[in-house]
C-alpha positions in Angstrom: 19.6 6.4 -5.9 16.6 4.1 -5.6 16.6 0.9 -3.5 13.7 -1.5 -3.3 12.8 -3.4 -0.1 10.6 -6.5 -0.4 8.8 -7.8 2.7 7.6 -11.3 3.5 5.5 -12.9 6.2 4.7 -10.9 9.3 6.8 -8.0 8.0 4.4 -7.7 5.0 1.5 -7.7 7.4 3.1 -4.9 9.5 4.0 -2.7 6.6 0.9 -3.5 4.6 3.1 -3.7 1.5 4.9 -6.2 -0.6 7.6 -3.8 -1.5 8.8 -0.3 -0.8 11.2 1.9 -2.8 13.4 4.4 -0.9 15.3 7.2 -2.5 18.6 8.4 -1.3 20.8 11.3 -2.7 24.0 9.4 -2.3 25.2 5.8 -1.7 24.0 4.2 1.5 24.9 1.3 3.7 22.4 -1.4 4.4 22.2 -0.4 8.0 21.2 3.1 7.0 18.3 1.8 4.8 17.1 -0.4 7.7 17.3 2.5 10.1 15.2 4.6 7.6 12.4 2.1 7.2 12.2 1.4 10.9 11.7 5.1 11.5 9.2 5.5 8.7 7.0 2.4 9.5 5.5 2.3 13.0 5.5 -1.2 14.5 8.3 -2.5 12.3 11.1 -2.0 14.8 9.6 -4.2 17.4 9.5 -7.2 15.0 12.5 -6.5 12.8 15.1 -5.4 15.4 16.3 -7.6 18.3 15.9 -5.5 21.4 18.9 -6.8 23.2 21.3 -6.6 20.3 19.7 -3.7 18.4 20.3 -5.7 15.3 17.9 -7.1 12.7 20.0 -10.3 11.9 18.7 -12.6 14.7 15.1 -12.0 13.6 15.4 -11.7 9.8 17.1 -13.3 6.8 18.4 -10.4 4.8 19.3 -10.7 1.1 20.8 -8.0 -1.1 20.3 -8.8 -4.8 19.7 -12.5 -3.9 22.8 -12.9 -1.7 22.6 -13.4 2.1 24.4 -10.4 3.7 26.8 -12.7 5.7 28.6 -13.4 2.4 28.7 -9.7 1.6 29.7 -7.0 4.1 26.8 -7.6 6.6 25.1 -4.5 7.6 28.0 -2.5 6.2 27.1 -3.6 2.7 27.2 -0.6 0.4 24.1 -0.3 -1.8 23.8 1.2 -5.2 21.0 2.4 -7.4 18.6 -0.4 -8.3 19.6 -2.8 -5.6 16.9 -5.0 -4.0 16.8 -5.9 -0.3 14.6 -8.8 0.8 13.6 -9.2 4.4 12.3 -12.6 5.5 11.4 -13.0 9.1 12.8 -15.9 11.1 10.5 -17.7 13.4 11.9 -18.7 16.8 9.8 -21.4 18.4 10.5 -23.8 21.2 
C-alpha cells in the first residue's frame, strides 16, 4: 500500500520536500502514518505535534483525498492504497 503525503508552508521547509510516499504492508490508520513520518523526519514533531495534547490537529489542517479529517474519522481514518494526505500548518498569532 502506498500513501502520499503533501507538505505545505513551514512543513515543506522542515522536510525539504513537497511530497513523500510511504509504503505499508497492510492498511493503516492516519495516526499511524503521522507517527511514522514524525519518527522518520527529524524536527517535524516539534512543529507538527502539539506538545500538550500530543496531537497534530491544533497545529495542522489535515486533508485525506481533499476532505478535512473532521468529516471523516479523524485520526482513526482508515487509509487505502493511493490515498493522499495533505498537511497544511496553521499559524497561531496574537
